[in-house]
PyMOL Python script that loads the backbone (N, CA, C, O; Angstrom):
from pymol import cmd

cmd.read_pdbstr("""\
ATOM      1  N   MET A   1       0.838  -1.177   0.000  1.00  0.00           N
ATOM      2  CA  MET A   1       0.000   0.000   0.000  1.00  0.00           C
ATOM      3  C   MET A   1       0.885   1.242   0.000  1.00  0.00           C
ATOM      4  O   MET A   1       1.965   1.258   0.590  1.00  0.00           O
ATOM      5  N   LYS A   2       0.409   2.262  -0.664  1.00  0.00           N
ATOM      6  CA  LYS A   2       1.142   3.515  -0.744  1.00  0.00           C
ATOM      7  C   LYS A   2       1.008   4.318   0.549  1.00  0.00           C
ATOM      8  O   LYS A   2      -0.064   4.340   1.154  1.00  0.00           O
ATOM      9  N   PRO A   3       2.086   4.977   0.976  1.00  0.00           N
ATOM     10  CA  PRO A   3       1.978   5.846   2.153  1.00  0.00           C
ATOM     11  C   PRO A   3       1.214   7.120   1.817  1.00  0.00           C
ATOM     12  O   PRO A   3       1.133   7.518   0.655  1.00  0.00           O
ATOM     13  N   TYR A   4       0.662   7.748   2.834  1.00  0.00           N
ATOM     14  CA  TYR A   4      -0.054   9.007   2.644  1.00  0.00           C
ATOM     15  C   TYR A   4       0.162   9.871   3.882  1.00  0.00           C
ATOM     16  O   TYR A   4       0.418   9.347   4.967  1.00  0.00           O
ATOM     17  N   PRO A   5       0.060  11.200   3.726  1.00  0.00           N
ATOM     18  CA  PRO A   5       0.303  12.079   4.870  1.00  0.00           C
ATOM     19  C   PRO A   5      -0.838  12.033   5.875  1.00  0.00           C
ATOM     20  O   PRO A   5      -2.006  11.921   5.505  1.00  0.00           O
ATOM     21  N   SER A   6      -0.483  12.122   7.142  1.00  0.00           N
ATOM     22  CA  SER A   6      -1.464  12.197   8.216  1.00  0.00           C
ATOM     23  C   SER A   6      -1.393  13.599   8.804  1.00  0.00           C
ATOM     24  O   SER A   6      -0.307  14.105   9.088  1.00  0.00           O
ATOM     25  N   HIS A   7      -2.542  14.220   8.985  1.00  0.00           N
ATOM     26  CA  HIS A   7      -2.575  15.581   9.497  1.00  0.00           C
ATOM     27  C   HIS A   7      -2.950  15.651  10.970  1.00  0.00           C
ATOM     28  O   HIS A   7      -2.842  16.713  11.583  1.00  0.00           O
ATOM     29  N   ASP A   8      -3.389  14.541  11.546  1.00  0.00           N
ATOM     30  CA  ASP A   8      -3.767  14.507  12.956  1.00  0.00           C
ATOM     31  C   ASP A   8      -2.673  13.777  13.730  1.00  0.00           C
ATOM     32  O   ASP A   8      -2.811  12.602  14.070  1.00  0.00           O
ATOM     33  N   TRP A   9      -1.595  14.488  13.999  1.00  0.00           N
ATOM     34  CA  TRP A   9      -0.419  13.869  14.600  1.00  0.00           C
ATOM     35  C   TRP A   9      -0.686  13.307  15.987  1.00  0.00           C
ATOM     36  O   TRP A   9      -0.012  12.359  16.393  1.00  0.00           O
ATOM     37  N   ALA A  10      -1.628  13.846  16.720  1.00  0.00           N
ATOM     38  CA  ALA A  10      -1.911  13.358  18.074  1.00  0.00           C
ATOM     39  C   ALA A  10      -2.408  11.910  18.067  1.00  0.00           C
ATOM     40  O   ALA A  10      -2.309  11.222  19.083  1.00  0.00           O
ATOM     41  N   ARG A  11      -2.936  11.445  16.946  1.00  0.00           N
ATOM     42  CA  ARG A  11      -3.432  10.067  16.848  1.00  0.00           C
ATOM     43  C   ARG A  11      -2.344   9.075  16.453  1.00  0.00           C
ATOM     44  O   ARG A  11      -2.617   7.880  16.336  1.00  0.00           O
ATOM     45  N   LEU A  12      -1.123   9.545  16.247  1.00  0.00           N
ATOM     46  CA  LEU A  12      -0.066   8.679  15.726  1.00  0.00           C
ATOM     47  C   LEU A  12       0.840   8.073  16.793  1.00  0.00           C
ATOM     48  O   LEU A  12       1.808   7.391  16.454  1.00  0.00           O
ATOM     49  N   ILE A  13       0.555   8.301  18.058  1.00  0.00           N
ATOM     50  CA  ILE A  13       1.405   7.759  19.121  1.00  0.00           C
ATOM     51  C   ILE A  13       1.423   6.228  19.027  1.00  0.00           C
ATOM     52  O   ILE A  13       0.380   5.575  19.037  1.00  0.00           O
ATOM     53  N   GLY A  14       2.638   5.677  18.935  1.00  0.00           N
ATOM     54  CA  GLY A  14       2.815   4.230  18.811  1.00  0.00           C
ATOM     55  C   GLY A  14       2.776   3.716  17.381  1.00  0.00           C
ATOM     56  O   GLY A  14       2.898   2.512  17.156  1.00  0.00           O
ATOM     57  N   VAL A  15       2.610   4.602  16.415  1.00  0.00           N
ATOM     58  CA  VAL A  15       2.479   4.215  15.011  1.00  0.00           C
ATOM     59  C   VAL A  15       3.807   4.448  14.275  1.00  0.00           C
ATOM     60  O   VAL A  15       4.447   5.479  14.484  1.00  0.00           O
ATOM     61  N   PRO A  16       4.230   3.509  13.420  1.00  0.00           N
ATOM     62  CA  PRO A  16       5.414   3.756  12.606  1.00  0.00           C
ATOM     63  C   PRO A  16       5.099   4.791  11.527  1.00  0.00           C
ATOM     64  O   PRO A  16       4.057   4.708  10.876  1.00  0.00           O
ATOM     65  N   VAL A  17       5.985   5.759  11.335  1.00  0.00           N
ATOM     66  CA  VAL A  17       5.778   6.823  10.355  1.00  0.00           C
ATOM     67  C   VAL A  17       7.070   7.097   9.584  1.00  0.00           C
ATOM     68  O   VAL A  17       8.159   6.689   9.987  1.00  0.00           O
ATOM     69  N   GLU A  18       6.913   7.795   8.473  1.00  0.00           N
ATOM     70  CA  GLU A  18       8.039   8.390   7.765  1.00  0.00           C
ATOM     71  C   GLU A  18       7.914   9.893   7.958  1.00  0.00           C
ATOM     72  O   GLU A  18       6.840  10.456   7.748  1.00  0.00           O
ATOM     73  N   ILE A  19       8.988  10.545   8.353  1.00  0.00           N
ATOM     74  CA  ILE A  19       9.002  11.999   8.457  1.00  0.00           C
ATOM     75  C   ILE A  19       9.603  12.519   7.157  1.00  0.00           C
ATOM     76  O   ILE A  19      10.708  12.137   6.772  1.00  0.00           O
ATOM     77  N   ARG A  20       8.856  13.400   6.483  1.00  0.00           N
ATOM     78  CA  ARG A  20       9.310  13.942   5.204  1.00  0.00           C
ATOM     79  C   ARG A  20       9.367  15.460   5.261  1.00  0.00           C
ATOM     80  O   ARG A  20       8.610  16.108   5.984  1.00  0.00           O
ATOM     81  N   LYS A  21      10.292  16.007   4.473  1.00  0.00           N
ATOM     82  CA  LYS A  21      10.395  17.449   4.289  1.00  0.00           C
ATOM     83  C   LYS A  21      10.790  17.666   2.833  1.00  0.00           C
ATOM     84  O   LYS A  21      11.749  17.069   2.344  1.00  0.00           O
ATOM     85  N   ASP A  22      10.046  18.519   2.153  1.00  0.00           N
ATOM     86  CA  ASP A  22      10.283  18.770   0.728  1.00  0.00           C
ATOM     87  C   ASP A  22      10.272  17.474  -0.071  1.00  0.00           C
ATOM     88  O   ASP A  22      11.111  17.274  -0.949  1.00  0.00           O
ATOM     89  N   SER A  23       9.320  16.593   0.232  1.00  0.00           N
ATOM     90  CA  SER A  23       9.100  15.314  -0.466  1.00  0.00           C
ATOM     91  C   SER A  23      10.205  14.282  -0.244  1.00  0.00           C
ATOM     92  O   SER A  23      10.184  13.228  -0.879  1.00  0.00           O
ATOM     93  N   GLU A  24      11.156  14.549   0.624  1.00  0.00           N
ATOM     94  CA  GLU A  24      12.235  13.611   0.916  1.00  0.00           C
ATOM     95  C   GLU A  24      12.049  13.010   2.302  1.00  0.00           C
ATOM     96  O   GLU A  24      11.686  13.716   3.243  1.00  0.00           O
ATOM     97  N   VAL A  25      12.296  11.708   2.433  1.00  0.00           N
ATOM     98  CA  VAL A  25      12.225  11.053   3.740  1.00  0.00           C
ATOM     99  C   VAL A  25      13.438  11.482   4.560  1.00  0.00           C
ATOM    100  O   VAL A  25      14.580  11.269   4.154  1.00  0.00           O
ATOM    101  N   VAL A  26      13.178  12.089   5.720  1.00  0.00           N
ATOM    102  CA  VAL A  26      14.225  12.554   6.620  1.00  0.00           C
ATOM    103  C   VAL A  26      14.580  11.460   7.622  1.00  0.00           C
ATOM    104  O   VAL A  26      15.751  11.231   7.925  1.00  0.00           O
ATOM    105  N   ARG A  27      13.554  10.792   8.126  1.00  0.00           N
ATOM    106  CA  ARG A  27      13.746   9.735   9.111  1.00  0.00           C
ATOM    107  C   ARG A  27      12.471   8.918   9.204  1.00  0.00           C
ATOM    108  O   ARG A  27      11.380   9.422   8.940  1.00  0.00           O
ATOM    109  N   ALA A  28      12.608   7.675   9.575  1.00  0.00           N
ATOM    110  CA  ALA A  28      11.457   6.810   9.826  1.00  0.00           C
ATOM    111  C   ALA A  28      11.579   6.279  11.245  1.00  0.00           C
ATOM    112  O   ALA A  28      12.684   6.103  11.759  1.00  0.00           O
ATOM    113  N   GLY A  29      10.435   6.024  11.874  1.00  0.00           N
ATOM    114  CA  GLY A  29      10.455   5.491  13.225  1.00  0.00           C
ATOM    115  C   GLY A  29       9.065   5.446  13.821  1.00  0.00           C
ATOM    116  O   GLY A  29       8.071   5.665  13.128  1.00  0.00           O
ATOM    117  N   VAL A  30       9.003   5.162  15.099  1.00  0.00           N
ATOM    118  CA  VAL A  30       7.742   5.051  15.824  1.00  0.00           C
ATOM    119  C   VAL A  30       7.522   6.336  16.625  1.00  0.00           C
ATOM    120  O   VAL A  30       8.429   6.824  17.299  1.00  0.00           O
ATOM    121  N   VAL A  31       6.311   6.872  16.539  1.00  0.00           N
ATOM    122  CA  VAL A  31       5.981   8.100  17.253  1.00  0.00           C
ATOM    123  C   VAL A  31       5.918   7.806  18.750  1.00  0.00           C
ATOM    124  O   VAL A  31       5.157   6.949  19.199  1.00  0.00           O
ATOM    125  N   ASP A  32       6.732   8.534  19.512  1.00  0.00           N
ATOM    126  CA  ASP A  32       6.808   8.370  20.960  1.00  0.00           C
ATOM    127  C   ASP A  32       5.774   9.242  21.665  1.00  0.00           C
ATOM    128  O   ASP A  32       5.169   8.818  22.650  1.00  0.00           O
ATOM    129  N   ASP A  33       5.568  10.468  21.158  1.00  0.00           N
ATOM    130  CA  ASP A  33       4.607  11.394  21.740  1.00  0.00           C
ATOM    131  C   ASP A  33       4.271  12.430  20.683  1.00  0.00           C
ATOM    132  O   ASP A  33       5.031  12.618  19.733  1.00  0.00           O
ATOM    133  N   ALA A  34       3.127  13.112  20.842  1.00  0.00           N
ATOM    134  CA  ALA A  34       2.710  14.102  19.852  1.00  0.00           C
ATOM    135  C   ALA A  34       1.796  15.138  20.477  1.00  0.00           C
ATOM    136  O   ALA A  34       1.130  14.882  21.480  1.00  0.00           O
ATOM    137  N   MET A  35       1.778  16.315  19.864  1.00  0.00           N
ATOM    138  CA  MET A  35       0.875  17.409  20.253  1.00  0.00           C
ATOM    139  C   MET A  35       0.063  17.783  19.015  1.00  0.00           C
ATOM    140  O   MET A  35       0.610  17.827  17.912  1.00  0.00           O
ATOM    141  N   PRO A  36      -1.233  18.051  19.180  1.00  0.00           N
ATOM    142  CA  PRO A  36      -2.052  18.390  18.012  1.00  0.00           C
ATOM    143  C   PRO A  36      -1.817  19.807  17.496  1.00  0.00           C
ATOM    144  O   PRO A  36      -1.657  19.988  16.289  1.00  0.00           O
ATOM    145  N   PHE A  37      -1.791  20.807  18.356  1.00  0.00           N
ATOM    146  CA  PHE A  37      -1.653  22.193  17.902  1.00  0.00           C
ATOM    147  C   PHE A  37      -0.725  22.937  18.841  1.00  0.00           C
ATOM    148  O   PHE A  37      -1.046  23.013  20.027  1.00  0.00           O
ATOM    149  N   PRO A  38       0.380  23.483  18.418  1.00  0.00           N
ATOM    150  CA  PRO A  38       0.882  23.341  17.054  1.00  0.00           C
ATOM    151  C   PRO A  38       1.355  21.919  16.841  1.00  0.00           C
ATOM    152  O   PRO A  38       1.840  21.274  17.771  1.00  0.00           O
ATOM    153  N   ALA A  39       1.218  21.433  15.637  1.00  0.00           N
ATOM    154  CA  ALA A  39       1.543  20.039  15.335  1.00  0.00           C
ATOM    155  C   ALA A  39       3.029  19.778  15.573  1.00  0.00           C
ATOM    156  O   ALA A  39       3.892  20.382  14.937  1.00  0.00           O
ATOM    157  N   ALA A  40       3.303  18.871  16.494  1.00  0.00           N
ATOM    158  CA  ALA A  40       4.671  18.460  16.800  1.00  0.00           C
ATOM    159  C   ALA A  40       4.641  17.005  17.229  1.00  0.00           C
ATOM    160  O   ALA A  40       3.689  16.551  17.864  1.00  0.00           O
ATOM    161  N   LEU A  41       5.698  16.274  16.875  1.00  0.00           N
ATOM    162  CA  LEU A  41       5.786  14.893  17.332  1.00  0.00           C
ATOM    163  C   LEU A  41       7.234  14.537  17.610  1.00  0.00           C
ATOM    164  O   LEU A  41       8.163  15.135  17.067  1.00  0.00           O
ATOM    165  N   TRP A  42       7.397  13.530  18.485  1.00  0.00           N
ATOM    166  CA  TRP A  42       8.704  13.018  18.836  1.00  0.00           C
ATOM    167  C   TRP A  42       8.795  11.594  18.332  1.00  0.00           C
ATOM    168  O   TRP A  42       7.910  10.779  18.592  1.00  0.00           O
ATOM    169  N   LEU A  43       9.863  11.292  17.610  1.00  0.00           N
ATOM    170  CA  LEU A  43      10.136   9.907  17.242  1.00  0.00           C
ATOM    171  C   LEU A  43      10.954   9.282  18.353  1.00  0.00           C
ATOM    172  O   LEU A  43      11.841   9.923  18.916  1.00  0.00           O
ATOM    173  N   ALA A  44      10.658   8.033  18.669  1.00  0.00           N
ATOM    174  CA  ALA A  44      11.392   7.314  19.699  1.00  0.00           C
ATOM    175  C   ALA A  44      12.826   7.062  19.241  1.00  0.00           C
ATOM    176  O   ALA A  44      13.090   6.936  18.045  1.00  0.00           O
ATOM    177  N   ALA A  45      13.738   6.990  20.187  1.00  0.00           N
ATOM    178  CA  ALA A  45      15.123   6.651  19.885  1.00  0.00           C
ATOM    179  C   ALA A  45      15.180   5.230  19.330  1.00  0.00           C
ATOM    180  O   ALA A  45      14.458   4.339  19.776  1.00  0.00           O
ATOM    181  N   ASP A  46      16.054   5.046  18.349  1.00  0.00           N
ATOM    182  CA  ASP A  46      16.263   3.726  17.765  1.00  0.00           C
ATOM    183  C   ASP A  46      17.689   3.653  17.229  1.00  0.00           C
ATOM    184  O   ASP A  46      18.509   4.514  17.546  1.00  0.00           O
ATOM    185  N   ALA A  47      17.995   2.643  16.427  1.00  0.00           N
ATOM    186  CA  ALA A  47      19.352   2.459  15.908  1.00  0.00           C
ATOM    187  C   ALA A  47      19.790   3.597  14.990  1.00  0.00           C
ATOM    188  O   ALA A  47      20.988   3.820  14.820  1.00  0.00           O
ATOM    189  N   SER A  48      18.828   4.330  14.389  1.00  0.00           N
ATOM    190  CA  SER A  48      19.198   5.401  13.458  1.00  0.00           C
ATOM    191  C   SER A  48      19.345   6.756  14.145  1.00  0.00           C
ATOM    192  O   SER A  48      19.713   7.732  13.492  1.00  0.00           O
ATOM    193  N   GLY A  49      19.069   6.838  15.437  1.00  0.00           N
ATOM    194  CA  GLY A  49      19.249   8.111  16.131  1.00  0.00           C
ATOM    195  C   GLY A  49      18.519   8.169  17.449  1.00  0.00           C
ATOM    196  O   GLY A  49      17.756   7.269  17.800  1.00  0.00           O
ATOM    197  N   GLY A  50      18.767   9.251  18.179  1.00  0.00           N
ATOM    198  CA  GLY A  50      18.107   9.476  19.456  1.00  0.00           C
ATOM    199  C   GLY A  50      16.691   9.988  19.257  1.00  0.00           C
ATOM    200  O   GLY A  50      16.223  10.158  18.131  1.00  0.00           O
ATOM    201  N   ARG A  51      16.027  10.228  20.360  1.00  0.00           N
ATOM    202  CA  ARG A  51      14.669  10.793  20.313  1.00  0.00           C
ATOM    203  C   ARG A  51      14.734  12.135  19.597  1.00  0.00           C
ATOM    204  O   ARG A  51      15.612  12.946  19.889  1.00  0.00           O
ATOM    205  N   ALA A  52      13.819  12.383  18.664  1.00  0.00           N
ATOM    206  CA  ALA A  52      13.891  13.598  17.845  1.00  0.00           C
ATOM    207  C   ALA A  52      12.528  14.265  17.739  1.00  0.00           C
ATOM    208  O   ALA A  52      11.497  13.596  17.659  1.00  0.00           O
ATOM    209  N   LEU A  53      12.539  15.604  17.740  1.00  0.00           N
ATOM    210  CA  LEU A  53      11.330  16.411  17.632  1.00  0.00           C
ATOM    211  C   LEU A  53      11.198  16.943  16.207  1.00  0.00           C
ATOM    212  O   LEU A  53      12.172  17.425  15.629  1.00  0.00           O
ATOM    213  N   PHE A  54       9.990  16.854  15.638  1.00  0.00           N
ATOM    214  CA  PHE A  54       9.684  17.387  14.319  1.00  0.00           C
ATOM    215  C   PHE A  54       8.407  18.213  14.423  1.00  0.00           C
ATOM    216  O   PHE A  54       7.467  17.810  15.108  1.00  0.00           O
ATOM    217  N   THR A  55       8.360  19.364  13.753  1.00  0.00           N
ATOM    218  CA  THR A  55       7.176  20.222  13.792  1.00  0.00           C
ATOM    219  C   THR A  55       6.680  20.527  12.385  1.00  0.00           C
ATOM    220  O   THR A  55       7.464  20.632  11.441  1.00  0.00           O
ATOM    221  N   ALA A  56       5.380  20.667  12.267  1.00  0.00           N
ATOM    222  CA  ALA A  56       4.769  21.027  10.987  1.00  0.00           C
ATOM    223  C   ALA A  56       5.169  22.440  10.581  1.00  0.00           C
ATOM    224  O   ALA A  56       5.303  22.724   9.391  1.00  0.00           O
ATOM    225  N   ALA A  57       5.362  23.328  11.552  1.00  0.00           N
ATOM    226  CA  ALA A  57       5.738  24.710  11.257  1.00  0.00           C
ATOM    227  C   ALA A  57       7.080  24.794  10.534  1.00  0.00           C
ATOM    228  O   ALA A  57       7.332  25.755   9.807  1.00  0.00           O
ATOM    229  N   GLU A  58       7.938  23.802  10.726  1.00  0.00           N
ATOM    230  CA  GLU A  58       9.231  23.767  10.047  1.00  0.00           C
ATOM    231  C   GLU A  58       9.157  23.034   8.711  1.00  0.00           C
ATOM    232  O   GLU A  58      10.177  22.831   8.053  1.00  0.00           O
ATOM    233  N   GLY A  59       7.944  22.635   8.309  1.00  0.00           N
ATOM    234  CA  GLY A  59       7.756  21.990   7.012  1.00  0.00           C
ATOM    235  C   GLY A  59       7.801  20.477   7.013  1.00  0.00           C
ATOM    236  O   GLY A  59       7.799  19.865   5.945  1.00  0.00           O
ATOM    237  N   TYR A  60       7.840  19.854   8.187  1.00  0.00           N
ATOM    238  CA  TYR A  60       7.871  18.390   8.251  1.00  0.00           C
ATOM    239  C   TYR A  60       6.459  17.830   8.095  1.00  0.00           C
ATOM    240  O   TYR A  60       5.477  18.455   8.496  1.00  0.00           O
ATOM    241  N   GLU A  61       6.382  16.645   7.508  1.00  0.00           N
ATOM    242  CA  GLU A  61       5.116  15.925   7.344  1.00  0.00           C
ATOM    243  C   GLU A  61       5.291  14.517   7.890  1.00  0.00           C
ATOM    244  O   GLU A  61       6.372  13.937   7.788  1.00  0.00           O
ATOM    245  N   ALA A  62       4.233  13.969   8.469  1.00  0.00           N
ATOM    246  CA  ALA A  62       4.234  12.591   8.959  1.00  0.00           C
ATOM    247  C   ALA A  62       3.422  11.742   7.990  1.00  0.00           C
ATOM    248  O   ALA A  62       2.229  11.976   7.799  1.00  0.00           O
ATOM    249  N   TRP A  63       4.065  10.767   7.385  1.00  0.00           N
ATOM    250  CA  TRP A  63       3.408   9.878   6.427  1.00  0.00           C
ATOM    251  C   TRP A  63       3.241   8.509   7.063  1.00  0.00           C
ATOM    252  O   TRP A  63       4.151   8.000   7.718  1.00  0.00           O
ATOM    253  N   ILE A  64       2.072   7.920   6.863  1.00  0.00           N
ATOM    254  CA  ILE A  64       1.789   6.586   7.394  1.00  0.00           C
ATOM    255  C   ILE A  64       1.477   5.641   6.247  1.00  0.00           C
ATOM    256  O   ILE A  64       1.077   6.065   5.162  1.00  0.00           O
ATOM    257  N   ARG A  65       1.665   4.360   6.502  1.00  0.00           N
ATOM    258  CA  ARG A  65       1.422   3.328   5.499  1.00  0.00           C
ATOM    259  C   ARG A  65       0.582   2.225   6.143  1.00  0.00           C
ATOM    260  O   ARG A  65       0.999   1.636   7.141  1.00  0.00           O
ATOM    261  N   PRO A  66      -0.594   1.939   5.585  1.00  0.00           N
ATOM    262  CA  PRO A  66      -1.369   0.802   6.109  1.00  0.00           C
ATOM    263  C   PRO A  66      -0.513  -0.458   6.034  1.00  0.00           C
ATOM    264  O   PRO A  66       0.170  -0.691   5.037  1.00  0.00           O
ATOM    265  N   GLN A  67      -0.552  -1.263   7.085  1.00  0.00           N
ATOM    266  CA  GLN A  67       0.286  -2.452   7.143  1.00  0.00           C
ATOM    267  C   GLN A  67      -0.552  -3.688   7.372  1.00  0.00           C
ATOM    268  O   GLN A  67      -1.499  -3.678   8.159  1.00  0.00           O
ATOM    269  N   ALA A  68      -0.197  -4.750   6.680  1.00  0.00           N
ATOM    270  CA  ALA A  68      -0.880  -6.021   6.870  1.00  0.00           C
ATOM    271  C   ALA A  68      -0.594  -6.540   8.272  1.00  0.00           C
ATOM    272  O   ALA A  68       0.545  -6.488   8.737  1.00  0.00           O
ATOM    273  N   LEU A  69      -1.620  -7.037   8.939  1.00  0.00           N
ATOM    274  CA  LEU A  69      -1.492  -7.597  10.272  1.00  0.00           C
ATOM    275  C   LEU A  69      -1.775  -9.087  10.223  1.00  0.00           C
ATOM    276  O   LEU A  69      -2.455  -9.568   9.316  1.00  0.00           O
ATOM    277  N   GLY A  70      -1.260  -9.805  11.186  1.00  0.00           N
ATOM    278  CA  GLY A  70      -1.573 -11.222  11.287  1.00  0.00           C
ATOM    279  C   GLY A  70      -2.962 -11.420  11.868  1.00  0.00           C
ATOM    280  O   GLY A  70      -3.541 -10.495  12.438  1.00  0.00           O
ATOM    281  N   GLY A  71      -3.487 -12.604  11.726  1.00  0.00           N
ATOM    282  CA  GLY A  71      -4.796 -12.893  12.299  1.00  0.00           C
ATOM    283  C   GLY A  71      -5.941 -12.473  11.399  1.00  0.00           C
ATOM    284  O   GLY A  71      -5.801 -12.443  10.176  1.00  0.00           O
ATOM    285  N   ARG A  72      -7.067 -12.150  12.002  1.00  0.00           N
ATOM    286  CA  ARG A  72      -8.280 -11.866  11.242  1.00  0.00           C
ATOM    287  C   ARG A  72      -8.310 -10.457  10.671  1.00  0.00           C
ATOM    288  O   ARG A  72      -9.059 -10.191   9.732  1.00  0.00           O
ATOM    289  N   LEU A  73      -7.506  -9.545  11.223  1.00  0.00           N
ATOM    290  CA  LEU A  73      -7.483  -8.183  10.714  1.00  0.00           C
ATOM    291  C   LEU A  73      -6.545  -8.105   9.505  1.00  0.00           C
ATOM    292  O   LEU A  73      -5.497  -8.750   9.477  1.00  0.00           O
ATOM    293  N   CYS A  74      -6.930  -7.325   8.532  1.00  0.00           N
ATOM    294  CA  CYS A  74      -6.098  -7.204   7.333  1.00  0.00           C
ATOM    295  C   CYS A  74      -5.203  -5.981   7.370  1.00  0.00           C
ATOM    296  O   CYS A  74      -4.030  -6.064   7.006  1.00  0.00           O
ATOM    297  N   TYR A  75      -5.739  -4.835   7.808  1.00  0.00           N
ATOM    298  CA  TYR A  75      -4.962  -3.605   7.796  1.00  0.00           C
ATOM    299  C   TYR A  75      -5.257  -2.773   9.035  1.00  0.00           C
ATOM    300  O   TYR A  75      -6.373  -2.785   9.554  1.00  0.00           O
ATOM    301  N   LYS A  76      -4.260  -2.062   9.495  1.00  0.00           N
ATOM    302  CA  LYS A  76      -4.428  -1.126  10.606  1.00  0.00           C
ATOM    303  C   LYS A  76      -4.445   0.273  10.002  1.00  0.00           C
ATOM    304  O   LYS A  76      -3.503   0.667   9.315  1.00  0.00           O
ATOM    305  N   MET A  77      -5.505   1.015  10.256  1.00  0.00           N
ATOM    306  CA  MET A  77      -5.595   2.373   9.750  1.00  0.00           C
ATOM    307  C   MET A  77      -6.059   3.276  10.876  1.00  0.00           C
ATOM    308  O   MET A  77      -6.764   2.843  11.786  1.00  0.00           O
ATOM    309  N   ALA A  78      -5.662   4.517  10.805  1.00  0.00           N
ATOM    310  CA  ALA A  78      -6.127   5.496  11.782  1.00  0.00           C
ATOM    311  C   ALA A  78      -7.620   5.726  11.564  1.00  0.00           C
ATOM    312  O   ALA A  78      -8.070   5.841  10.425  1.00  0.00           O
ATOM    313  N   ALA A  79      -8.379   5.792  12.640  1.00  0.00           N
ATOM    314  CA  ALA A  79      -9.824   5.983  12.530  1.00  0.00           C
ATOM    315  C   ALA A  79     -10.161   7.260  11.773  1.00  0.00           C
ATOM    316  O   ALA A  79     -11.168   7.313  11.068  1.00  0.00           O
ATOM    317  N   ALA A  80      -9.334   8.285  11.910  1.00  0.00           N
ATOM    318  CA  ALA A  80      -9.590   9.556  11.218  1.00  0.00           C
ATOM    319  C   ALA A  80      -9.512   9.386   9.708  1.00  0.00           C
ATOM    320  O   ALA A  80     -10.178  10.121   8.978  1.00  0.00           O
ATOM    321  N   GLN A  81      -8.723   8.445   9.221  1.00  0.00           N
ATOM    322  CA  GLN A  81      -8.624   8.202   7.781  1.00  0.00           C
ATOM    323  C   GLN A  81      -9.849   7.437   7.277  1.00  0.00           C
ATOM    324  O   GLN A  81     -10.287   7.630   6.142  1.00  0.00           O
ATOM    325  N   LEU A  82     -10.392   6.575   8.121  1.00  0.00           N
ATOM    326  CA  LEU A  82     -11.571   5.813   7.714  1.00  0.00           C
ATOM    327  C   LEU A  82     -12.840   6.645   7.792  1.00  0.00           C
ATOM    328  O   LEU A  82     -13.720   6.517   6.942  1.00  0.00           O
ATOM    329  N   HIS A  83     -12.939   7.490   8.800  1.00  0.00           N
ATOM    330  CA  HIS A  83     -14.131   8.301   9.033  1.00  0.00           C
ATOM    331  C   HIS A  83     -13.734   9.739   9.321  1.00  0.00           C
ATOM    332  O   HIS A  83     -13.724  10.151  10.481  1.00  0.00           O
ATOM    333  N   PRO A  84     -13.403  10.520   8.280  1.00  0.00           N
ATOM    334  CA  PRO A  84     -12.972  11.901   8.517  1.00  0.00           C
ATOM    335  C   PRO A  84     -14.063  12.705   9.219  1.00  0.00           C
ATOM    336  O   PRO A  84     -15.251  12.529   8.948  1.00  0.00           O
ATOM    337  N   ALA A  85     -13.647  13.586  10.121  1.00  0.00           N
ATOM    338  CA  ALA A  85     -14.594  14.445  10.838  1.00  0.00           C
ATOM    339  C   ALA A  85     -15.181  15.471   9.870  1.00  0.00           C
ATOM    340  O   ALA A  85     -14.459  16.015   9.034  1.00  0.00           O
ATOM    341  N   PRO A  86     -16.469  15.737   9.974  1.00  0.00           N
ATOM    342  CA  PRO A  86     -17.058  16.745   9.079  1.00  0.00           C
ATOM    343  C   PRO A  86     -16.549  18.137   9.430  1.00  0.00           C
ATOM    344  O   PRO A  86     -16.282  18.446  10.591  1.00  0.00           O
ATOM    345  N   THR A  87     -16.423  18.957   8.413  1.00  0.00           N
ATOM    346  CA  THR A  87     -16.007  20.346   8.647  1.00  0.00           C
ATOM    347  C   THR A  87     -17.214  21.169   8.996  1.00  0.00           C
ATOM    348  O   THR A  87     -18.312  20.905   8.508  1.00  0.00           O
ATOM    349  N   LEU A  88     -17.028  22.158   9.832  1.00  0.00           N
ATOM    350  CA  LEU A  88     -18.142  22.981  10.302  1.00  0.00           C
ATOM    351  C   LEU A  88     -18.080  24.351   9.646  1.00  0.00           C
ATOM    352  O   LEU A  88     -17.782  25.347  10.305  1.00  0.00           O
ATOM    353  N   GLY A  89     -18.363  24.401   8.350  1.00  0.00           N
ATOM    354  CA  GLY A  89     -18.455  25.668   7.636  1.00  0.00           C
ATOM    355  C   GLY A  89     -17.138  26.376   7.436  1.00  0.00           C
ATOM    356  O   GLY A  89     -17.113  27.594   7.256  1.00  0.00           O
ATOM    357  N   ARG A  90     -16.026  25.630   7.464  1.00  0.00           N
ATOM    358  CA  ARG A  90     -14.719  26.265   7.236  1.00  0.00           C
ATOM    359  C   ARG A  90     -14.245  25.982   5.843  1.00  0.00           C
ATOM    360  O   ARG A  90     -13.166  26.428   5.455  1.00  0.00           O
TER     361      ARG A  90
END
""", "prot")
cmd.dss("prot")
cmd.show_as("cartoon", "prot")
cmd.util.cbc("prot")
cmd.orient("prot")
């Protein structure tokens, strides 16, 4: 499955993501913590680096990829992607 950008970073805690800037992958990892506004997230420390902070204001994007799971479930997706919240006249 193709990756796509996620705009609700607060829902990504514990989810593997790709961090991109200017269409280039900067780093990949698991989201350790996130704030919705202003959009900021921390990737957990791993073999490719320590814990790192990325913000939308600096042009970073968080991309997620649906992944096949074992068992009866086929894919894990963020609920916001399956059922987007309606906009209220904006």
